[in-house]
C-alpha positions, 0 to 999 in steps of 0.5 A: 746506667751501665754502672748500676747494671754492673752493681745489680748484676747479682740481684738481677741474676737471683731475681731472674732465677726466682721468676724462672722457678715461678713459671716452671712451677706454675706450668706444672701446677696448671697441668696437675692440680686442676686434674682429677678429684679435689683431694688429689689436686689439693694434696699434689698442689700443696706438695708442689708449693712446698717444693717451690719454696725449697727450690727457692731456698736452695737456689738462694743458698747456692748463689750465696755460697758462690758469692762468698767464694768470690769474696774469699778470692777478692780478699786473697788478691787484695792481701797480695796487692793484686788487681781485683777484676771488676767481674769479681767485685760484681759477684761478691757477697752482699746481703743487699743483693738477697734483699733486693731479689726478695723484694723484686720477687715478692712486691708485685704479687703482694700488691696484687693480693692486697688490691684483690682484697680491697676491690673484691665483691664479697657478695658474689661467688664470681670474680671481678677481672682483677680477681681472675688475674690474681688467680692466674698470677697465683698458680703456684698457690693453686691448691689454696684456690681449689681448696677454698673454691671447693669449700663454698657450699651452695643452696640449691633449694631454688633450683629444686623448686624450679625443677618441680614447677617445670615437671608439674607444668609439663605433667598438667599441660603437656608443655612448659611455660617460660614463667615456670623456669623462674621463681617469683621475684627472683628471675632465673633460678640458680644455686646460691652460695650459702657463705662466701667466707672461703673465698675471702680466706683464699684472698687472705692466704694469698698474702703469706703464700706469696711472701714465703718463696721470696723469703726462702730465697733471701734466707738461703742467700743469707746462709751463704757464709755458713755454707762456705765455711762448712765447705772450706772446713770439709776441704781442709779436713780432706787435705789433712787426711790426704797428708796423713795418708801420704806420710804413712805411705812415705814411712812404709816406703822408707822402711821397705828400702832399709837393707836386711841384716 
């Protein structure tokens, strides 16, 4: 198990940082998206979600580039027939680390989203226990939750009829009978949703929205070799410029030391 832990160290590091970003964005979304008007909350929530995806990509790219630099060090040590420390080997670049981190950061949320669609009650606007858990788990996607929830239209004709009945009974008799608070055959008069399609759309949108952050982390990690090559090229260009400046300065000094005739 210890050997497996050593091999998986980079995967665990990527996954851990991914979940830390998830918790941080969830907290910020909870404090901002639910405050203020619907339009403001949805716009801020969408911006925070985009920032979350970009941060996941940046984190994966940073770790991938670092892993590639470690791989370059290992290659150099092996070319010199030197011993390679185990800590370098466990931090070397390997696409499998990025793939495992992607699965670990995505699979739990993907399963939850799919189960929520399967077991959701599409005839009610209220969520089941699983639906409530899903909404809390998808806090980085809170703009989707609010947008779809705000899109549900309600029929309040029953409520209006009940109000008229109450007012009529009070005007006629000076008191309200308990039966006046109900509609025939319907029980208590509440606003009824016209269509629950926005809530189903919300549950469907949870699926791609939970895949994208982990995918960004994976793509960022895969960009490691390209970013490492770019960094090395810039270092080489900087070294060549430095050498040219040193040669120019050396030539100037040599000319200044020549005796005047």
